[in-house]
Backbone as numpy.savetxt, mean C-alpha at the origin, in Angstrom:
# Nx Ny Nz CAx CAy CAz Cx Cy Cz
-3.70 7.15 17.08 -4.20 5.84 16.66 -4.73 5.93 15.24
-4.39 4.94 14.41 -4.85 4.95 13.03 -6.35 4.72 12.96
-7.03 5.51 12.14 -8.47 5.38 11.98 -8.79 4.09 11.25
-9.74 3.35 11.77 -10.18 2.13 11.10 -11.19 2.46 10.01
-10.95 1.96 8.82 -11.90 2.15 7.73 -12.93 1.03 7.82
-14.20 1.37 7.68 -15.26 0.37 7.81 -15.38 -0.51 6.58
-15.33 0.10 5.41 -15.55 -0.65 4.17 -14.46 -0.32 3.16
-13.79 -1.36 2.68 -12.72 -1.18 1.70 -13.05 -2.00 0.46
-12.90 -1.38 -0.71 -13.11 -2.06 -1.98 -11.76 -2.32 -2.64
-11.47 -3.58 -2.93 -10.20 -3.97 -3.53 -10.39 -4.37 -4.98
-9.63 -3.72 -5.87 -9.65 -4.03 -7.30 -8.27 -4.57 -7.69
-8.25 -5.76 -8.29 -6.98 -6.44 -8.60 -6.83 -6.58 -10.11
-5.76 -6.05 -10.63 -5.41 -6.18 -12.04 -4.51 -7.41 -12.17
-5.11 -8.55 -12.45 -4.37 -9.82 -12.41 -3.34 -9.95 -13.52
-3.43 -9.11 -14.55 -2.42 -9.11 -15.59 -1.12 -8.47 -15.11
-1.21 -7.68 -14.04 -0.05 -6.91 -13.60 0.26 -7.07 -12.11
-0.20 -8.16 -11.53 0.08 -8.41 -10.11 0.22 -9.92 -9.91
1.13 -10.34 -9.07 1.35 -11.77 -8.84 0.34 -12.33 -7.84
-0.09 -13.55 -8.11 -1.00 -14.23 -7.19 -0.36 -14.47 -5.83
0.99 -14.50 -5.80 1.69 -14.75 -4.55 1.62 -13.57 -3.57
1.18 -12.42 -4.06 1.13 -11.24 -3.18 -0.23 -11.02 -2.53
-1.25 -11.78 -2.93 -2.61 -11.44 -2.50 -2.81 -11.64 -1.00
-2.22 -12.65 -0.41 -2.39 -12.84 1.03 -1.84 -11.65 1.82
-0.67 -11.18 1.41 -0.08 -10.02 2.08 -0.91 -8.77 1.89
-1.50 -8.60 0.71 -2.35 -7.44 0.44 -3.59 -7.47 1.33
-4.25 -8.61 1.40 -5.45 -8.74 2.25 -5.10 -8.50 3.71
-4.00 -9.07 4.17 -3.59 -8.89 5.56 -3.31 -7.43 5.88
-2.65 -6.74 4.96 -2.33 -5.33 5.18 -3.60 -4.48 5.23
-4.51 -4.70 4.30 -5.74 -3.92 4.27 -6.62 -4.19 5.49
-6.54 -5.39 6.02 -7.35 -5.76 7.18 -6.97 -4.97 8.43
-5.81 -4.32 8.42 -5.44 -3.44 9.53 -6.35 -2.22 9.60
-6.94 -1.87 8.46 -7.70 -0.63 8.36 -9.20 -0.84 8.29
-9.64 -2.05 8.10 -11.07 -2.31 8.05 -11.42 -3.62 7.36
-12.65 -3.71 6.93 -13.16 -4.93 6.30 -13.09 -4.79 4.78
-12.37 -5.71 4.15 -12.29 -5.70 2.68 -13.49 -6.48 2.16
-14.64 -5.81 2.16 -15.88 -6.53 1.85 -16.19 -6.58 0.36
-15.45 -5.84 -0.45 -15.58 -5.94 -1.91 -14.21 -6.32 -2.46
-14.14 -7.49 -3.09 -12.88 -8.01 -3.61 -13.12 -8.49 -5.04
-12.56 -7.80 -6.02 -12.80 -8.14 -7.42 -11.48 -8.23 -8.17
-11.33 -9.33 -8.92 -10.10 -9.58 -9.69 -10.44 -9.59 -11.17
-9.66 -8.86 -11.97 -9.97 -8.66 -13.38 -8.93 -9.33 -14.27
-9.41 -9.94 -15.35 -8.51 -10.56 -16.31 -9.28 -11.41 -17.30
-8.57 -11.89 -18.28 -9.15 -12.83 -19.25 -8.86 -14.23 -18.72
-9.84 -14.81 -18.05 -9.64 -16.07 -17.34 -9.54 -17.28 -18.27
-9.65 -17.06 -19.58 -9.44 -18.15 -20.53 -7.95 -18.34 -20.83
-7.12 -17.40 -20.37 -5.68 -17.46 -20.66 -4.95 -18.31 -19.61
-3.94 -19.04 -20.08 -3.18 -19.91 -19.19 -2.38 -19.14 -18.14
-1.98 -17.89 -18.45 -1.12 -17.17 -17.51 -1.84 -16.75 -16.23
-3.16 -16.91 -16.19 -3.91 -16.58 -14.98 -4.35 -17.81 -14.19
-3.91 -18.99 -14.61 -4.33 -20.24 -13.95 -3.94 -20.26 -12.48
-2.78 -19.69 -12.15 -2.33 -19.71 -10.75 -3.23 -18.89 -9.83
-4.06 -18.04 -10.42 -4.96 -17.22 -9.61 -6.18 -17.98 -9.12
-6.52 -19.08 -9.77 -7.79 -19.75 -9.51 -7.94 -20.17 -8.05
-6.94 -20.81 -7.48 -7.02 -21.24 -6.08 -7.08 -20.04 -5.14
-6.40 -18.95 -5.50 -6.39 -17.76 -4.64 -7.77 -17.09 -4.61
-8.47 -17.14 -5.73 -9.81 -16.55 -5.78 -10.74 -17.24 -4.80
-10.63 -18.56 -4.72 -11.47 -19.33 -3.80 -11.03 -19.14 -2.35
-9.73 -19.16 -2.13 -9.19 -19.07 -0.78 -9.53 -17.75 -0.11
-9.52 -16.67 -0.88 -9.72 -15.34 -0.29 -11.05 -14.70 -0.70
-11.97 -15.52 -1.19 -13.32 -15.05 -1.52 -13.30 -13.83 -2.44
-12.53 -13.95 -3.52 -12.40 -12.86 -4.49 -13.27 -13.17 -5.70
-14.02 -12.19 -6.14 -14.92 -12.38 -7.29 -14.15 -12.16 -8.59
-14.10 -13.16 -9.46 -13.41 -12.97 -10.74 -14.31 -12.23 -11.73
-13.74 -11.25 -12.41 -14.47 -10.51 -13.44 -13.82 -10.82 -14.78
-14.60 -11.44 -15.65 -14.08 -11.85 -16.96 -14.10 -10.68 -17.94
-12.98 -10.53 -18.64 -12.92 -9.54 -19.71 -12.10 -10.10 -20.87
-12.78 -10.36 -21.99 -12.09 -10.86 -23.18 -11.26 -9.75 -23.82
-10.24 -10.15 -24.56 -9.42 -9.20 -25.32 -10.10 -8.96 -26.67
-10.75 -7.83 -26.81 -11.49 -7.56 -28.03 -10.59 -7.24 -29.22
-9.40 -6.69 -28.92 -8.46 -6.39 -29.98 -7.04 -6.40 -29.42
-6.06 -6.59 -30.29 -4.68 -6.63 -29.86 -4.21 -5.22 -29.47
-3.29 -5.19 -28.52 -2.67 -3.94 -28.06 -3.65 -3.01 -27.36
-4.84 -3.51 -27.02 -5.80 -2.71 -26.27 -6.17 -3.48 -25.00
-5.98 -2.87 -23.86 -6.24 -3.56 -22.60 -7.66 -3.27 -22.13
-8.60 -4.13 -22.53 -10.00 -3.95 -22.15 -10.19 -4.15 -20.65
-9.30 -4.93 -20.03 -9.39 -5.17 -18.59 -9.25 -3.87 -17.81
-8.28 -3.04 -18.21 -8.07 -1.76 -17.54 -9.31 -0.88 -17.62
-9.93 -0.86 -18.78 -11.11 -0.01 -18.98 -12.27 -0.48 -18.11
-12.51 -1.79 -18.08 -13.61 -2.32 -17.27 -13.37 -2.08 -15.79
-12.15 -2.29 -15.34 -11.81 -2.09 -13.93 -12.02 -0.62 -13.54
-11.66 0.29 -14.41 -11.85 1.72 -14.15 -13.34 2.06 -14.09
-14.11 1.54 -15.03 -15.55 1.81 -15.05 -16.22 1.31 -13.77
-15.87 0.09 -13.36 -16.47 -0.48 -12.15 -16.10 0.32 -10.91
-14.86 0.80 -10.85 -14.43 1.59 -9.69 -15.21 2.91 -9.62
-15.40 3.57 -10.74 -16.13 4.83 -10.75 -17.61 4.59 -10.43
-18.17 3.51 -10.95 -19.56 3.17 -10.62 -19.72 2.96 -9.12
-18.78 2.24 -8.54 -18.83 1.95 -7.11 -18.68 3.23 -6.29
-17.87 4.13 -6.79 -17.64 5.41 -6.10 -18.95 6.16 -5.90
-19.87 6.03 -6.87 -21.11 6.79 -6.83 -22.32 6.00 -6.34
-22.16 4.69 -6.18 -23.33 3.89 -5.80 -23.20 3.20 -4.45
-22.00 3.12 -3.90 -21.80 2.42 -2.63 -21.13 3.35 -1.61
-21.36 3.06 -0.34 -20.74 3.81 0.74 -19.40 3.15 1.07
-18.35 3.62 0.41 -17.02 3.04 0.55 -16.11 4.02 1.28
-15.40 3.54 2.29 -14.50 4.40 3.06 -13.10 4.46 2.46
-12.71 3.42 1.73 -11.38 3.41 1.11 -11.39 2.46 -0.08
-10.58 2.80 -1.07 -10.38 1.95 -2.24 -8.95 1.41 -2.20
-8.75 0.26 -2.82 -7.41 -0.31 -2.96 -7.26 -0.82 -4.38
-6.15 -0.47 -5.02 -5.87 -0.93 -6.37 -4.55 -1.71 -6.35
-4.62 -2.96 -6.76 -3.44 -3.81 -6.86 -3.05 -3.91 -8.32
-2.03 -3.17 -8.71 -1.61 -3.13 -10.11 -0.26 -2.44 -10.19
0.48 -2.74 -11.23 1.74 -2.04 -11.49 1.63 -1.17 -12.74
0.40 -0.87 -13.12 0.09 -0.16 -14.36 -0.26 1.30 -14.06
0.46 2.22 -14.65 0.22 3.65 -14.42 -1.07 4.15 -15.06
-1.71 3.32 -15.90 -2.96 3.74 -16.54 -4.06 4.00 -15.53
-3.90 3.48 -14.31 -4.93 3.67 -13.29 -4.74 4.96 -12.48
-3.72 5.74 -12.83 -3.47 6.98 -12.10 -4.68 7.93 -12.14
-5.34 8.14 -13.29 -6.49 9.06 -13.31 -7.64 8.62 -12.40
-7.94 7.32 -12.36 -9.04 6.88 -11.51 -8.69 7.02 -10.04
-7.42 6.80 -9.69 -6.99 7.02 -8.31 -7.16 8.48 -7.93
-6.76 9.38 -8.81 -6.90 10.81 -8.54 -8.37 11.22 -8.44
-9.21 10.57 -9.23 -10.66 10.87 -9.18 -11.24 10.45 -7.84
-10.86 9.28 -7.36 -11.34 8.82 -6.05 -10.83 9.73 -4.94
-9.56 10.10 -5.03 -8.98 10.98 -4.03 -9.71 12.33 -3.99
-10.17 12.79 -5.15 -10.87 14.08 -5.22 -12.16 14.07 -4.41
-12.69 12.88 -4.16 -13.90 12.74 -3.35 -13.57 12.63 -1.87
-12.30 12.78 -1.52 -11.89 12.70 -0.13 -11.80 11.29 0.41
-11.66 10.32 -0.49 -11.60 8.91 -0.10 -10.17 8.40 -0.24
-9.69 7.71 0.78 -8.33 7.19 0.80 -8.16 6.08 -0.24
-6.98 6.05 -0.85 -6.66 5.01 -1.83 -5.36 4.32 -1.44
-5.43 3.01 -1.23 -4.24 2.20 -0.99 -3.78 1.62 -2.32
-2.48 1.72 -2.60 -1.94 1.16 -3.83 -0.96 0.03 -3.53
-0.99 -1.00 -4.35 -0.07 -2.13 -4.23 0.47 -2.45 -5.61
1.78 -2.59 -5.72 2.36 -2.91 -7.00 3.84 -3.27 -6.86
4.42 -3.72 -7.94 5.83 -4.10 -7.92 6.71 -2.84 -7.95
7.98 -3.03 -7.67 8.91 -1.90 -7.63 9.04 -1.20 -8.98
8.65 -1.89 -10.04 8.71 -1.29 -11.38 7.55 -0.33 -11.63
6.60 -0.24 -10.72 5.43 0.62 -10.89 5.86 2.06 -11.15
5.32 2.71 -12.17 5.69 4.10 -12.46 5.36 5.03 -11.29
6.21 6.02 -11.08 6.08 6.92 -9.94 4.76 7.71 -9.92
4.20 8.12 -11.07 2.93 8.87 -11.01 1.81 8.10 -10.31
1.74 6.79 -10.56 0.70 6.00 -9.90 0.97 5.89 -8.40
2.22 5.65 -8.04 2.56 5.55 -6.62 2.25 6.85 -5.89
2.61 7.97 -6.51 2.41 9.28 -5.88 0.94 9.62 -5.74
0.11 9.11 -6.64 -1.32 9.44 -6.59 -2.03 8.75 -5.44
-1.48 7.64 -4.95 -2.12 6.89 -3.87 -1.88 7.54 -2.52
-2.81 7.32 -1.59 -2.62 7.80 -0.22 -1.46 7.07 0.43
-1.37 5.79 0.15 -0.27 4.96 0.66 0.01 3.89 -0.39
1.29 3.70 -0.71 1.65 2.70 -1.71 2.65 1.73 -1.11
2.40 0.43 -1.32 3.25 -0.61 -0.75 3.73 -1.53 -1.87
5.03 -1.80 -1.87 5.59 -2.73 -2.86 5.17 -4.16 -2.53
4.66 -4.86 -3.52 4.20 -6.23 -3.28 5.35 -7.17 -2.97
6.56 -6.82 -3.38 7.71 -7.66 -3.03 7.87 -7.79 -1.52
7.41 -6.77 -0.79 7.52 -6.80 0.67 6.43 -7.68 1.30
5.43 -8.07 0.50 4.31 -8.85 1.02 4.24 -10.23 0.37
5.21 -10.52 -0.48 5.08 -11.64 -1.41 5.07 -13.01 -0.77
4.18 -13.85 -1.30 4.21 -15.28 -1.04 5.20 -15.90 -2.02
6.23 -16.54 -1.50 7.22 -17.17 -2.37 7.15 -18.68 -2.29
8.03 -19.32 -3.01 8.06 -20.79 -3.02 9.49 -21.28 -2.87
9.66 -22.27 -2.00 10.95 -22.95 -1.86 10.74 -24.38 -2.31
11.40 -24.77 -3.39 11.17 -26.09 -3.94 12.00 -27.17 -3.24
11.38 -28.30 -2.96 12.07 -29.46 -2.43 11.63 -30.65 -3.28
12.49 -31.03 -4.20 12.08 -32.04 -5.15 11.05 -31.44 -6.09
9.92 -32.11 -6.23 8.83 -31.61 -7.06 7.72 -31.00 -6.25
7.93 -30.83 -4.93 6.88 -30.32 -4.06 7.25 -28.93 -3.54
6.69 -27.87 -4.16 6.97 -26.52 -3.67 6.30 -26.29 -2.32
6.96 -25.53 -1.47 6.42 -25.22 -0.15 6.21 -23.72 -0.04
5.03 -23.30 0.39 4.76 -21.88 0.58 5.56 -21.33 1.73
6.20 -20.20 1.51 6.88 -19.49 2.58 6.64 -18.00 2.40
6.62 -17.27 3.51 6.55 -15.82 3.42 7.96 -15.27 3.36
8.25 -14.48 2.35 9.57 -13.88 2.25 9.74 -12.83 3.34
10.84 -12.90 4.06 11.11 -11.88 5.08 11.47 -10.57 4.40
10.81 -9.47 4.75 11.12 -8.20 4.12 12.53 -7.76 4.44
13.22 -7.23 3.43 14.58 -6.75 3.63 14.50 -5.41 4.36
15.08 -5.37 5.54 15.01 -4.16 6.37 16.19 -3.25 6.04
15.89 -2.01 5.70 16.92 -1.02 5.42 17.60 -0.60 6.72
18.89 -0.44 6.67 19.62 0.02 7.85 19.43 1.52 8.03
19.78 2.02 9.21 19.68 3.44 9.45 20.54 4.23 8.47
21.74 3.74 8.17 22.63 4.42 7.24 22.01 4.49 5.85
21.42 3.38 5.40 20.80 3.36 4.07 19.64 4.34 4.00
18.84 4.39 5.06 17.69 5.29 5.05 18.12 6.75 5.13
19.20 7.04 5.86 19.68 8.43 5.94 20.20 8.93 4.59
20.56 7.99 3.72 21.03 8.35 2.38 19.87 8.50 1.39
18.66 8.19 1.83 17.47 8.31 0.99 16.91 9.73 1.17
17.26 10.60 0.26 16.88 12.02 0.38 15.38 12.21 0.47
14.62 11.46 -0.34 13.16 11.59 -0.32 12.60 11.23 1.05
13.04 10.12 1.60 12.55 9.68 2.91 12.90 10.69 3.99
14.14 11.16 4.01 14.57 12.13 5.03 13.72 13.40 4.93
13.46 13.87 3.72 12.65 15.07 3.54 11.22 14.87 4.01
10.66 13.69 3.74 9.29 13.39 4.18 9.20 13.45 5.70
10.14 12.81 6.37 10.11 12.76 7.83 10.35 14.13 8.45
11.36 14.83 7.97 11.69 16.13 8.55 10.59 17.16 8.30
9.99 17.11 7.13 8.89 18.03 6.83 7.71 17.76 7.74
7.39 16.48 7.95 6.27 16.11 8.83 6.50 16.61 10.25
7.74 16.49 10.72 8.05 16.98 12.06 7.91 18.50 12.13
8.45 19.18 11.13 8.39 20.64 11.10 6.95 21.16 11.08
6.08 20.44 10.38 4.69 20.89 10.23 3.82 20.56 11.44
4.27 19.69 12.32 3.44 19.26 13.45 4.07 19.55 14.81
5.26 20.13 14.84 5.96 20.31 16.12 5.40 21.50 16.91
5.64 21.45 18.23 5.24 22.54 19.10 6.37 23.58 19.15
6.24 24.59 20.00 7.22 25.68 20.03 8.59 25.23 20.52
8.65 24.07 21.15 9.93 23.54 21.62 10.55 22.56 20.62
9.88 22.35 19.50 10.42 21.48 18.47 10.00 20.03 18.55
9.15 19.68 19.53 8.69 18.30 19.69 7.40 18.07 18.90
7.32 16.92 18.25 6.13 16.56 17.47 5.63 15.19 17.90
4.32 15.08 18.09 3.69 13.82 18.46 3.73 12.84 17.29
4.11 11.59 17.56 4.26 10.61 16.48 2.95 10.38 15.73
1.83 10.36 16.45 0.54 10.15 15.79 0.24 11.28 14.81
0.56 12.51 15.20 0.34 13.66 14.32 1.26 13.60 13.11
2.49 13.15 13.34 3.43 12.99 12.24 2.91 11.96 11.23
2.44 10.82 11.75 1.91 9.78 10.87 0.72 10.26 10.07
-0.16 11.03 10.70 -1.33 11.56 10.01 -0.92 12.54 8.92
0.05 13.39 9.22 0.53 14.36 8.22 1.13 13.62 7.01
1.94 12.60 7.29 2.57 11.85 6.20 1.51 11.16 5.34
0.50 10.57 5.98 -0.57 9.91 5.23 -1.32 10.87 4.33
-1.45 12.12 4.80 -2.20 13.11 4.03 -1.38 13.75 2.92
-0.06 13.62 2.98 0.78 14.37 2.06 1.66 13.53 1.14
1.71 12.21 1.36 2.59 11.38 0.55 2.08 9.95 0.50
2.74 9.13 -0.33 2.36 7.72 -0.46 3.27 6.82 0.37
3.98 7.40 1.33 4.94 6.68 2.15 4.31 5.55 2.96
5.05 4.43 3.08 4.69 3.35 3.99 5.98 2.78 4.57
6.07 2.60 5.90 7.29 2.03 6.50 7.55 0.60 6.02
6.52 -0.08 5.55 6.68 -1.46 5.08 7.67 -1.54 3.93
7.70 -0.50 3.09 8.63 -0.51 1.95 10.09 -0.47 2.38
10.33 -0.14 3.64 11.70 -0.10 4.17 11.96 -1.27 5.12
10.95 -2.16 5.25 11.12 -3.35 6.07 10.67 -3.20 7.50
9.88 -2.15 7.80 9.42 -1.89 9.17 7.89 -1.91 9.22
7.35 -2.58 10.21 5.90 -2.65 10.35 5.31 -1.35 10.87
6.09 -0.65 11.70 5.60 0.56 12.34 6.52 1.74 12.05
5.91 2.93 11.98 6.68 4.15 11.78 7.63 4.37 12.94
7.21 4.03 14.16 8.05 4.25 15.34 9.36 3.46 15.25
9.29 2.24 14.72 10.50 1.43 14.57 11.46 2.04 13.55
10.89 2.56 12.47 11.73 3.20 11.45 12.38 4.47 12.00
11.60 5.27 12.74 12.12 6.50 13.35 13.29 6.19 14.28
13.14 5.14 15.07 14.19 4.75 16.01 15.46 4.34 15.28
15.31 3.61 14.18 16.47 3.08 13.45 17.19 4.15 12.63
16.45 5.10 12.07 17.08 6.08 11.19 17.97 7.04 11.96
17.71 7.20 13.25 18.59 7.94 14.16 18.83 9.40 13.71
17.75 10.06 13.31 17.82 11.48 12.97 17.08 12.35 13.99
16.40 11.67 14.95 15.52 12.40 15.85 15.74 11.98 17.31
15.60 12.95 18.20 15.51 12.64 19.63 14.12 12.05 19.88
14.04 11.09 20.79 12.78 10.40 21.06 12.42 10.54 22.54
11.17 10.87 22.80 10.66 10.96 24.17 9.33 10.21 24.25
9.20 9.33 25.23 7.96 8.58 25.43 7.38 8.97 26.79
6.17 9.50 26.78 5.49 9.89 28.03 5.16 8.64 28.84
5.55 8.61 30.10 5.35 7.42 30.93 3.88 7.13 31.18
3.04 8.16 31.27 1.62 7.96 31.56 0.82 7.58 30.31
0.94 8.38 29.27 0.14 8.15 28.06 0.78 7.16 27.10
2.10 6.91 27.27 2.87 6.03 26.39 2.99 6.58 24.97
2.65 7.85 24.79 2.74 8.45 23.47 4.18 8.89 23.19
4.60 8.69 21.95 5.96 9.04 21.55 5.98 10.41 20.87
6.97 11.20 21.21 7.23 12.47 20.55 8.66 12.46 20.06
8.92 13.16 18.96 10.28 13.21 18.42 10.67 14.64 18.08
11.97 14.89 18.03 12.51 16.20 17.70 13.74 16.03 16.81
13.84 16.85 15.79 14.98 16.79 14.88 16.26 17.05 15.64
17.23 16.14 15.53 18.49 16.27 16.25 19.29 17.49 15.82
19.01 18.01 14.66 19.75 19.19 14.20 19.46 20.41 15.06
18.29 20.38 15.75 17.88 21.54 16.53 17.87 21.25 18.03
18.52 20.14 18.45 18.55 19.78 19.86 19.46 20.72 20.63
């Protein structure tokens, strides 16, 4: 069973994240605990952040104003980093979350991780790999996005259905296959069977993987679809165990 985090602090880089993704981000983090600190950073005098205003009210997010003191210098990034480090040392936080597609936040994520605190990352698919890898778990915002379907002049909110990868597509993903097989190898018993909960814990501790990025809500559903493992479910405990088919 996934451990519930009691207190989660969410930092949003509004210059590098769409307002349409915030509902999905909040919903995802709520699986792990209470997002009791929610702060959004940007220069709120700029027109490009106007779409964020309703979202700040709807989701009780505190806006943090940061003026652009000079061109080509992102003062927002600096302030967001300072606030995160301050919070790290002054509040009892079980997990941090950073919503940004900017790799400049990689050092602060690594600093938080060094304290043994989990970091959830959210960003677009263009997010540089170093930032994604630094997070405990990274989720593409495209998979959580609030979209719009226009009818005349009245846009209607819709949730975009995540594109689910087929088993064949996932088997061709070398990184994913290595993550899964390594997790099984590291947690299996002498007969080659590994408990799914132990596998999930190992993956969380060793990579930024999330099944959501492949269109699956649960790891068990992804395991079933990728068809690389034998599956056994105990009738009494209902716990799932898997074994690499190569060694069956």
